[in-house]
C-alpha positions as CSV (number, residue, x, y, z in Angstrom):
1,M,0.0,0.0,0.0
2,R,2.8,2.4,0.9
3,N,4.5,1.8,-2.5
4,L,1.2,2.6,-4.2
5,I,0.9,5.9,-2.3
6,N,4.6,6.7,-3.0
7,R,4.1,6.0,-6.7
8,F,1.2,8.5,-6.9
9,F,2.5,11.2,-4.7
10,G,6.3,10.6,-4.8
11,S,6.8,11.1,-8.5
12,R,5.3,14.6,-8.8
13,P,8.2,16.4,-7.1
14,K,10.7,14.7,-9.4
15,S,8.7,15.8,-12.5
16,K,8.5,19.3,-11.1
17,E,12.2,19.4,-10.5
18,D,13.0,18.0,-13.9
19,A,10.8,20.7,-15.5
20,K,12.5,23.4,-13.4
21,S,15.9,22.2,-14.5
22,R,14.9,22.2,-18.1
23,L,13.5,25.7,-17.8
24,K,16.7,27.0,-16.2
25,L,18.7,25.5,-19.0
26,I,16.5,27.1,-21.6
27,L,16.8,30.5,-19.9
28,M,20.6,30.2,-19.6
29,H,20.8,29.3,-23.3
30,D,18.7,32.4,-24.2
31,Q,20.9,34.6,-22.0
32,V,24.1,33.3,-23.6
33,D,22.4,33.3,-27.1
34,L,24.2,30.2,-28.3
35,T,22.5,27.3,-30.1
36,P,23.2,23.8,-28.9
37,S,25.4,23.2,-32.0
38,E,27.4,26.4,-31.3
39,L,27.9,25.2,-27.7
40,E,29.2,21.8,-29.0
41,R,31.5,23.6,-31.4
42,M,32.8,25.8,-28.6
43,K,33.4,22.7,-26.5
44,A,35.3,21.1,-29.3
45,E,37.5,24.2,-29.8
46,I,38.3,24.4,-26.0
47,I,39.2,20.7,-25.9
48,D,41.4,21.3,-29.0
49,V,43.3,24.1,-27.3
50,I,43.8,22.1,-24.0
51,S,44.9,19.1,-26.0
52,R,47.9,21.0,-27.3
53,Y,49.3,20.9,-23.8
54,V,47.9,17.8,-22.1
55,E,46.4,14.5,-23.1
56,V,42.6,14.8,-22.5
57,D,40.2,11.9,-21.7
58,D,37.5,12.9,-24.2
59,S,35.0,10.3,-22.9
60,H,34.6,12.1,-19.6
61,V,34.7,15.8,-20.5
62,E,31.8,17.8,-19.1
63,F,30.6,21.3,-19.9
64,R,27.6,23.0,-18.4
65,L,26.2,26.5,-18.0
66,N,25.4,27.7,-14.5
67,R,23.4,30.8,-13.7
68,A,25.2,33.1,-11.3
69,E,24.1,36.4,-9.7
70,D,26.2,38.4,-12.2
71,G,25.5,36.3,-15.3
72,V,26.2,32.9,-16.7
73,Q,29.2,30.7,-16.0
74,L,30.7,28.1,-18.2
75,V,31.8,25.3,-15.9
76,S,33.9,22.4,-17.2
77,S,35.5,19.3,-16.1
78,V,38.3,18.1,-18.4
79,P,40.1,15.0,-17.1
80,V,43.8,15.0,-18.0
81,R,45.5,11.6,-18.6
82,R,49.0,13.1,-18.7
83,V,51.0,16.1,-19.6
84,T,52.4,15.9,-23.1
85,A,56.1,16.5,-24.0
86,R,57.0,20.1,-24.2
87,A,58.8,21.4,-27.3
């Protein structure tokens, strides 16, 4: 019985939070004024520059936009496998 009640009443907050997250993402994209393809291109260019100095683990790179009080922040996590040889 408890599972049935949780199924009906427990799922609504998750849907609400998911919708809230999607709306925040849309608002940030509007504020930055970049399309998803432009964001992907920017991500690829940033990884290209970083890769000139270190070996990057491409499979675990993360980029996201965070809304801050003074605007939008690009937050990234770029795992480095090793530092490449310097010329």
